[in-house]
KOLPA-852972 format. One record per residue: residue in three letters; residue number from 0; x negated, y, z negated of N, C-alpha, C in turn. Coordinates in steps of 0.1 Angstrom, whole numbers, plus 5000, padded with zeros to 4 digits. Atoms other than C-alpha are relative to their C-alpha. Layout:
% residues N
   resn   resi    nxx    nyy    nzz   caxx   cayy   cazz    cxx    cyy    czz
    ALA    NUM      X      Y      Z      X      Y      Z      X      Y      Z
...
% end
This chain:
% residues 164
   resn   resi    nxx    nyy    nzz   caxx   cayy   cazz    cxx    cyy    czz
    GLN      0   5002   4988   4995   0206   5884   5775   4996   4998   5016
    GLU      1   5006   5003   4986   0185   5870   5805   5012   4996   5009
    GLU      2   4990   5006   4993   0216   5853   5818   5010   5014   5004
    TRP      3   4990   4990   4996   0239   5886   5818   4993   5010   5005
    SER      4   5007   4986   4994   0213   5913   5825   5000   5001   5014
    GLN      5   4998   4997   4985   0214   5905   5861   5012   5002   5005
    ARG      6   4985   5001   4996   0250   5905   5862   5006   5014   4996
    VAL      7   4995   4989   5002   0256   5939   5848   4995   5012   5007
    VAL      8   5004   4988   4991   0255   5971   5866   5005   5013   4991
    CYS      9   4996   4989   5007   0255   6004   5846   5000   5014   5010
    HIS     10   4996   4990   4992   0267   6035   5862   5000   5012   4992
    ALA     11   4998   4989   5008   0262   6072   5849   5014   5007   5001
    ILE     12   4987   4994   4997   0294   6092   5843   5001   5008   5009
    PRO     13   5000   4992   4987   0306   6110   5872   4997   5016   4997
    ALA     14   5001   4985   5004   0304   6145   5853   4993   5001   4987
    VAL     15   5004   4997   5013   0288   6158   5825   5006   5014   4997
    ILE     16   4990   4988   5003   0311   6185   5809   4995   5007   4986
    ASP     17   5004   4992   5013   0299   6212   5783   5013   5009   4997
    PHE     18   4987   4995   5002   0332   6220   5767   5000   5013   4992
    HIS     19   5003   4987   5005   0314   6251   5751   4999   5011   5011
    LEU     20   4999   4990   4990   0315   6269   5785   5013   5009   4997
    THR     21   4990   4990   5003   0335   6300   5784   5007   5000   5017
    PRO     22   4997   5003   4985   0356   6291   5817   5002   5014   5008
    PRO     23   4996   4989   4991   0355   6318   5843   5013   5000   5007
    SER     24   4987   5001   4992   0385   6328   5864   4996   4994   5012
    ALA     25   5001   5008   4988   0391   6307   5895   4992   5009   5010
    THR     26   5005   4992   4987   0371   6319   5928   5010   5005   5007
    PRO     27   4990   4995   4991   0393   6342   5946   5000   4994   5015
    SER     28   4999   5006   4985   0406   6329   5980   4998   5009   5011
    SER     29   5004   4990   4990   0400   6364   5995   4987   4999   5003
    LEU     30   5015   5001   4997   0364   6358   5995   4996   4988   5010
    ASP     31   5003   5009   4991   0367   6330   6019   4989   4990   4996
    PRO     32   5011   5008   5007   0347   6307   5996   4997   4985   5010
    ALA     33   5002   5015   4994   0332   6272   6010   5012   4991   4995
    ILE     34   4992   5011   5005   0355   6244   6010   4993   4987   4997
    VAL     35   5012   5009   5003   0336   6215   5994   5007   4986   4993
    PHE     36   4996   5015   5003   0339   6177   5991   4987   4996   4992
    VAL     37   5011   5001   5011   0316   6167   5959   5001   4983   4998
    SER     38   5000   5013   5003   0326   6128   5960   4990   4992   5010
    THR     39   5005   5006   4991   0307   6102   5977   5008   4995   5013
    LEU     40   4993   5002   4987   0316   6094   6013   5003   4984   5000
    GLU     41   4995   5013   5002   0335   6061   6004   5015   5001   5003
    ARG     42   4987   5000   4995   0368   6052   6017   5010   5004   4988
    PHE     43   4991   4998   5009   0385   6052   5985   5001   5016   4992
    GLU     44   5003   4985   5002   0373   6090   5980   5009   5008   5008
    ARG     45   4991   4994   4991   0393   6098   6010   4993   5012   5008
    PRO     46   5005   4989   4993   0367   6119   6029   5006   5005   5011
    ASP     47   4993   5001   4989   0385   6115   6060   5012   5010   4999
    LEU     48   4990   4989   5004   0417   6131   6045   4994   5014   4996
    PHE     49   5007   4988   5001   0394   6159   6032   4996   5008   5014
    LEU     50   5006   4996   4987   0378   6164   6066   5013   5006   5009
    ARG     51   4987   4998   4989   0412   6162   6087   5007   5015   4994
    GLY     52   4991   4990   5007   0431   6186   6061   4991   5013   5002
    VAL     53   5006   4985   5000   0402   6214   6060   4997   5003   5015
    ALA     54   5000   4996   4986   0396   6212   6097   5012   5006   5006
    GLY     55   4987   4995   4995   0434   6216   6104   5002   5016   4996
    PHE     56   4998   4987   5008   0433   6246   6078   4992   5009   5009
    MET     57   5008   4992   4993   0404   6262   6096   5003   5004   5014
    GLN     58   4996   4998   4986   0418   6258   6130   5012   5009   4999
    ALA     59   4987   4993   5001   0453   6272   6120   4998   5013   4994
    ASN     60   5003   4985   5006   0436   6303   6100   4989   5003   5006
    PRO     61   5013   4995   4992   0411   6318   6125   4994   5011   4991
    ASP     62   5007   4992   5010   0406   6345   6096   4992   4997   4992
    TYR     63   5008   5006   5010   0392   6321   6074   4987   5000   5006
    SER     64   5014   5001   4993   0354   6324   6079   4989   4991   4993
    GLY     65   5009   5009   5010   0341   6301   6051   4997   4988   5008
    THR     66   5004   5012   4997   0325   6269   6056   5006   4986   4994
    MET     67   4996   5013   5006   0332   6232   6050   4988   4992   4997
    ILE     68   5012   5005   5003   0306   6214   6030   5006   4985   4995
    LEU     69   4999   5015   5007   0305   6175   6023   4985   4999   4992
    ALA     70   5012   5001   5011   0282   6174   5992   4998   4985   4995
    GLY     71   5002   5014   5006   0283   6137   5987   4993   4991   5010
    ALA     72   5009   5009   4992   0260   6111   5997   5010   4987   5006
    GLY     73   4993   5009   4995   0273   6082   6018   4992   4984   4998
    LEU     74   5005   5014   5004   0267   6046   6004   5002   4990   5012
    ASP     75   4997   5009   4987   0284   6029   6036   4995   5009   5010
    GLN     76   5004   4991   4988   0264   6046   6064   5008   4999   5011
    VAL     77   4991   5001   4989   0287   6033   6090   5012   5008   4998
    TYR     78   4987   4994   5002   0317   6047   6074   4997   5015   4998
    ALA     79   5002   4988   4999   0300   6079   6067   4997   5006   5014
    ALA     80   5001   4995   4987   0291   6084   6103   5014   5000   5007
    GLN     81   4987   5001   4993   0326   6075   6113   5008   5015   4994
    VAL     82   4995   4988   5006   0337   6105   6089   4996   5010   5008
    GLN     83   5007   4988   4992   0311   6129   6105   5008   5002   5013
    ARG     84   4996   5001   4987   0326   6121   6139   5015   5007   4999
    LEU     85   4987   4993   5002   0359   6135   6127   5000   5017   5001
    VAL     86   5000   4983   5001   0345   6172   6127   5005   5002   5015
    PRO     87   4996   4995   4985   0363   6189   6159   4989   5008   5006
    SER     88   5012   4993   4994   0335   6202   6182   5000   5015   4999
    SER     89   4997   4987   5002   0351   6236   6177   4995   5006   4988
    LEU     90   5003   4996   5013   0340   6236   6141   4986   4995   4996
    ILE     91   5015   5007   5004   0304   6218   6141   4990   5011   4994
    GLU     92   5007   4991   5006   0287   6249   6134   5003   5007   4986
    ARG     93   4994   4996   5013   0308   6257   6102   5000   4988   4990
    VAL     94   5000   5012   5008   0306   6221   6087   4985   4997   4999
    ARG     95   5013   5006   5005   0274   6208   6068   5000   4990   4991
    GLY     96   5000   5014   5009   0263   6179   6047   4989   5005   4991
    GLU     97   5010   5000   5010   0245   6181   6014   5000   4990   4991
    PRO     98   5000   5012   5007   0240   6149   6004   4990   5000   4987
    ALA     99   5011   5000   5010   0209   6155   5981   4998   5013   4991
    LEU    100   5003   4985   5010   0215   6188   5960   4999   4996   4986
    GLY    101   5004   5003   5015   0201   6187   5925   5013   5003   4993
    ARG    102   4990   4997   5010   0224   6192   5897   5002   5016   4999
    ARG    103   4997   4984   5000   0219   6231   5893   5005   5005   5013
    GLU    104   4995   4995   4986   0224   6236   5931   5013   4996   5001
    LEU    105   4988   5006   4998   0254   6215   5930   5011   5010   4992
    GLU    106   4993   4993   5009   0267   6233   5899   5004   5016   5007
    ALA    107   4999   4987   4995   0260   6268   5917   5010   5000   5012
    LEU    108   4992   5000   4989   0278   6257   5948   5015   4997   4997
    ILE    109   4989   5002   5007   0308   6244   5929   5007   5012   4993
    SER    110   4996   4987   5006   0312   6276   5910   5004   5011   5007
    ARG    111   4994   4988   4992   0319   6299   5939   5007   4994   5011
    ALA    112   4993   5010   4989   0338   6272   5960   5015   4994   4998
    THR    113   4987   5009   5002   0372   6256   5966   4995   4986   5003
    VAL    114   5004   5013   5001   0367   6221   5958   5012   4991   5000
    VAL    115   4988   5008   4999   0390   6194   5970   4998   4986   4997
    PHE    116   5002   5013   5005   0395   6160   5953   5011   4991   5007
    SER    117   4992   5006   4990   0411   6140   5981   5007   4986   4998
    ARG    118   4998   5013   5002   0412   6104   5964   5015   5000   4997
    SER    119   4986   5001   5003   0447   6092   5961   5003   4992   4988
    TYR    120   5000   5005   5010   0440   6072   5930   4989   5000   4992
    GLY    121   5012   4999   5010   0420   6069   5900   5006   5002   4985
    SER    122   4995   5000   5013   0426   6068   5861   4994   5014   4994
    VAL    123   5005   4986   5006   0407   6102   5853   4989   5005   5014
    CYS    124   5011   4994   4991   0386   6126   5875   4991   5011   4992
    LEU    125   5007   4991   5008   0361   6142   5853   4992   5011   5008
    ALA    126   5006   4991   4991   0344   6158   5884   5012   5010   5003
    ALA    127   4992   4989   5000   0376   6179   5888   5002   5007   4990
    LEU    128   5000   4992   5011   0377   6190   5854   4989   5008   4998
    GLU    129   5012   4991   4998   0341   6200   5857   5002   5010   5009
    ALA    130   5000   4991   4990   0347   6219   5888   5008   5009   4996
    SER    131   4993   4990   5006   0375   6235   5872   4993   5011   4989
    LEU    132   5009   4990   5012   0354   6246   5841   4991   5008   5006
    LEU    133   5011   4992   4993   0327   6259   5865   5006   5014   5006
    GLY    134   4993   4987   4993   0354   6284   5879   5002   4997   5014
    ALA    135   4996   5002   4989   0360   6266   5911   5015   5000   5003
    ARG    136   4986   5004   4996   0394   6266   5928   5002   4988   5004
    VAL    137   4999   5015   4998   0405   6232   5927   5013   4995   5006
    ILE    138   4987   5006   4990   0427   6215   5952   4999   4984   4998
    LEU    139   4999   5014   5002   0440   6179   5942   5010   4993   5006
    ASN    140   4991   5009   4995   0458   6151   5958   5011   4996   4991
    GLU    141   4987   5005   5011   0493   6150   5942   5005   4987   4998
    LYS    142   4995   5014   4999   0497   6114   5951   4990   4994   4988
    ASN    143   5009   5005   5008   0468   6106   5926   5007   5002   4984
    LYS    144   4993   4998   5011   0484   6099   5892   4991   5005   4988
    ALA    145   5011   4994   5009   0452   6113   5874   5004   5015   5000
    PHE    146   4998   4984   4999   0465   6149   5884   5015   5000   4999
    GLY    147   4988   5000   5001   0500   6140   5876   5007   5010   4988
    ASP    148   4993   4992   5009   0526   6159   5853   4996   5000   4987
    ALA    149   5004   5005   5014   0515   6143   5821   4987   5002   4998
    THR    150   5013   5000   5002   0478   6150   5826   4996   5014   4997
    GLY    151   5005   4989   5000   0474   6186   5820   4999   5010   5012
    TRP    152   5000   4992   4985   0471   6198   5858   5012   5006   5002
    ILE    153   4990   4995   4997   0494   6222   5864   4999   5009   5013
    ASP    154   5000   4994   4988   0502   6234   5899   4999   5016   5000
    GLY    155   5002   4984   5000   0489   6271   5906   4992   5004   4988
    ILE    156   5006   4997   5011   0470   6270   5873   4985   4993   5001
    ASN    157   5012   5005   5003   0431   6265   5870   5000   4995   4988
    LEU    158   5001   5006   5011   0427   6240   5844   4989   5005   4989
    SER    159   5010   4993   5011   0398   6257   5827   5005   5010   4994
    LEU    160   4994   4989   5004   0420   6285   5819   5012   4997   4991
    ILE    161   4989   5006   5008   0445   6263   5799   4992   4992   4988
    HIS    162   5006   5006   5011   0436   6246   5766   5002   4985   5003
    ILE    163   4998   5014   4999   0432   6207   5768   4996   4994   4986
% end
Protein backbone atom coordinates (compact mmCIF):
# COMPACT_ATOMS: atom_id res chain seq x y z
CA GLN A 1 0.00 0.00 0.00
CA GLU A 2 2.84 2.43 0.76
CA GLU A 3 4.29 1.86 -2.69
CA TRP A 4 0.99 2.48 -4.51
CA SER A 5 -0.66 5.15 -2.36
CA GLN A 6 1.70 7.81 -3.73
CA ARG A 7 0.83 6.83 -7.32
CA VAL A 8 -2.96 6.80 -7.04
CA VAL A 9 -5.07 9.87 -7.66
CA CYS A 10 -8.76 9.81 -6.72
CA HIS A 11 -11.19 12.22 -8.31
CA ALA A 12 -14.79 12.87 -7.34
CA ILE A 13 -17.35 12.04 -9.98
CA PRO A 14 -18.19 15.15 -12.05
CA ALA A 15 -21.87 15.22 -11.11
CA VAL A 16 -24.17 13.84 -8.46
CA ILE A 17 -27.50 12.95 -9.98
CA ASP A 18 -30.68 12.52 -8.00
CA PHE A 19 -32.78 10.36 -10.32
CA HIS A 20 -35.78 10.98 -8.07
CA LEU A 21 -36.04 14.57 -9.27
CA THR A 22 -39.17 15.50 -11.14
CA PRO A 23 -37.62 17.03 -14.24
CA PRO A 24 -38.85 20.54 -14.96
CA SER A 25 -39.43 21.86 -18.44
CA ALA A 26 -36.35 23.29 -20.06
CA THR A 27 -35.62 26.96 -19.48
CA PRO A 28 -37.49 28.93 -22.17
CA SER A 29 -35.15 30.67 -24.58
CA SER A 30 -37.52 33.65 -24.68
CA LEU A 31 -36.32 34.69 -21.21
CA ASP A 32 -32.78 35.38 -22.46
CA PRO A 33 -31.20 33.06 -19.89
CA ALA A 34 -27.50 33.19 -19.17
CA ILE A 35 -25.39 30.95 -21.40
CA VAL A 36 -23.09 28.97 -19.13
CA PHE A 37 -19.91 26.90 -19.39
CA VAL A 38 -19.64 24.64 -16.32
CA SER A 39 -16.53 22.58 -17.05
CA THR A 40 -12.94 23.25 -16.08
CA LEU A 41 -11.06 25.71 -18.26
CA GLU A 42 -8.88 23.04 -19.83
CA ARG A 43 -8.15 22.50 -23.51
CA PHE A 44 -10.07 19.21 -23.84
CA GLU A 45 -13.23 20.86 -22.45
CA ARG A 46 -13.02 23.44 -25.29
CA PRO A 47 -13.83 26.68 -23.43
CA ASP A 48 -12.36 28.49 -26.45
CA LEU A 49 -15.04 26.96 -28.69
CA PHE A 50 -17.72 27.90 -26.15
CA LEU A 51 -16.51 31.48 -25.87
CA ARG A 52 -16.13 32.03 -29.61
CA GLY A 53 -19.51 30.46 -30.35
CA VAL A 54 -21.43 32.35 -27.68
CA ALA A 55 -19.68 35.64 -28.48
CA GLY A 56 -20.60 35.17 -32.15
CA PHE A 57 -24.21 34.44 -31.17
CA MET A 58 -24.37 37.50 -28.92
CA GLN A 59 -22.94 39.78 -31.61
CA ALA A 60 -25.23 38.38 -34.33
CA ASN A 61 -28.33 38.63 -32.10
CA PRO A 62 -28.39 42.10 -30.52
CA ASP A 63 -31.88 41.39 -29.11
CA TYR A 64 -30.43 38.73 -26.83
CA SER A 65 -29.78 40.52 -23.54
CA GLY A 66 -28.45 37.63 -21.43
CA THR A 67 -24.96 37.08 -20.10
CA MET A 68 -22.17 34.59 -20.76
CA ILE A 69 -20.84 32.87 -17.64
CA LEU A 70 -17.68 30.78 -17.33
CA ALA A 71 -18.46 28.78 -14.18
CA GLY A 72 -15.37 26.60 -14.27
CA ALA A 73 -12.03 26.93 -12.56
CA GLY A 74 -8.85 26.99 -14.58
CA LEU A 75 -6.21 24.47 -13.58
CA ASP A 76 -3.86 25.72 -16.27
CA GLN A 77 -3.74 29.44 -15.44
CA VAL A 78 -1.88 30.35 -18.64
CA TYR A 79 -4.54 28.69 -20.79
CA ALA A 80 -7.37 30.17 -18.69
CA ALA A 81 -5.89 33.64 -19.29
CA GLN A 82 -5.72 32.91 -23.06
CA VAL A 83 -9.40 31.94 -23.06
CA GLN A 84 -10.40 35.10 -21.18
CA ARG A 85 -8.56 37.21 -23.76
CA LEU A 86 -10.94 35.83 -26.44
CA VAL A 87 -13.80 37.95 -25.06
CA PRO A 88 -14.53 40.75 -27.57
CA SER A 89 -14.21 44.19 -26.01
CA SER A 90 -17.82 44.96 -26.95
CA LEU A 91 -19.01 42.10 -24.70
CA ILE A 92 -16.76 42.54 -21.65
CA GLU A 93 -19.65 43.89 -19.53
CA ARG A 94 -21.82 40.84 -20.34
CA VAL A 95 -19.24 38.14 -19.57
CA ARG A 96 -18.33 37.01 -16.10
CA GLY A 97 -16.35 34.26 -14.45
CA GLU A 98 -17.74 32.26 -11.53
CA PRO A 99 -14.96 29.76 -10.74
CA ALA A 100 -15.78 29.21 -7.06
CA LEU A 101 -19.54 28.67 -6.85
CA GLY A 102 -20.75 26.27 -4.18
CA ARG A 103 -22.87 23.27 -5.15
CA ARG A 104 -26.22 24.95 -4.40
CA GLU A 105 -25.32 28.20 -6.17
CA LEU A 106 -24.13 26.27 -9.22
CA GLU A 107 -27.30 24.17 -9.35
CA ALA A 108 -29.44 27.32 -9.03
CA LEU A 109 -27.52 28.94 -11.90
CA ILE A 110 -27.75 25.83 -14.09
CA SER A 111 -31.48 25.34 -13.48
CA ARG A 112 -32.35 28.66 -15.12
CA ALA A 113 -29.69 28.77 -17.85
CA THR A 114 -28.65 27.49 -21.22
CA VAL A 115 -25.65 25.26 -20.54
CA VAL A 116 -23.17 24.42 -23.29
CA PHE A 117 -20.97 21.32 -23.29
CA SER A 118 -18.42 22.03 -25.99
CA ARG A 119 -16.00 19.15 -25.42
CA SER A 120 -15.53 17.15 -28.61
CA TYR A 121 -14.78 13.79 -27.01
CA GLY A 122 -15.56 11.79 -23.91
CA SER A 123 -17.27 8.53 -23.05
CA VAL A 124 -20.02 10.07 -20.94
CA CYS A 125 -20.90 13.49 -19.64
CA LEU A 126 -22.74 13.23 -16.35
CA ALA A 127 -22.66 17.01 -15.98
CA ALA A 128 -24.78 17.35 -19.16
CA LEU A 129 -27.29 14.84 -17.81
CA GLU A 130 -27.40 16.65 -14.48
CA ALA A 131 -27.93 20.02 -16.19
CA SER A 132 -30.78 18.54 -18.19
CA LEU A 133 -32.33 17.05 -15.05
CA LEU A 134 -32.10 20.45 -13.37
CA GLY A 135 -34.10 22.02 -16.22
CA ALA A 136 -31.32 23.71 -18.16
CA ARG A 137 -31.58 24.12 -21.90
CA VAL A 138 -28.59 21.96 -22.89
CA ILE A 139 -26.46 22.49 -26.00
CA LEU A 140 -24.05 19.69 -26.90
CA ASN A 141 -21.17 19.32 -29.33
CA GLU A 142 -22.47 16.91 -31.99
CA LYS A 143 -18.92 15.69 -32.68
CA ASN A 144 -18.74 14.16 -29.19
CA LYS A 145 -19.75 10.50 -29.41
CA ALA A 146 -21.10 10.70 -25.84
CA PHE A 147 -23.96 12.73 -27.31
CA GLY A 148 -24.49 10.60 -30.42
CA ASP A 149 -27.52 8.82 -31.82
CA ALA A 150 -27.23 5.71 -29.62
CA THR A 151 -26.96 7.63 -26.33
CA GLY A 152 -30.47 8.81 -25.55
CA TRP A 153 -29.77 12.42 -26.48
CA ILE A 154 -32.28 13.58 -29.10
CA ASP A 155 -31.84 16.87 -30.92
CA GLY A 156 -34.49 19.33 -29.77
CA ILE A 157 -35.61 17.31 -26.74
CA ASN A 158 -34.39 17.96 -23.23
CA LEU A 159 -33.05 14.61 -21.97
CA SER A 160 -34.68 15.09 -18.60
CA LEU A 161 -38.06 14.90 -20.32
CA ILE A 162 -37.51 11.40 -21.70
CA HIS A 163 -37.00 8.13 -19.87
CA ILE A 164 -33.45 6.81 -19.69
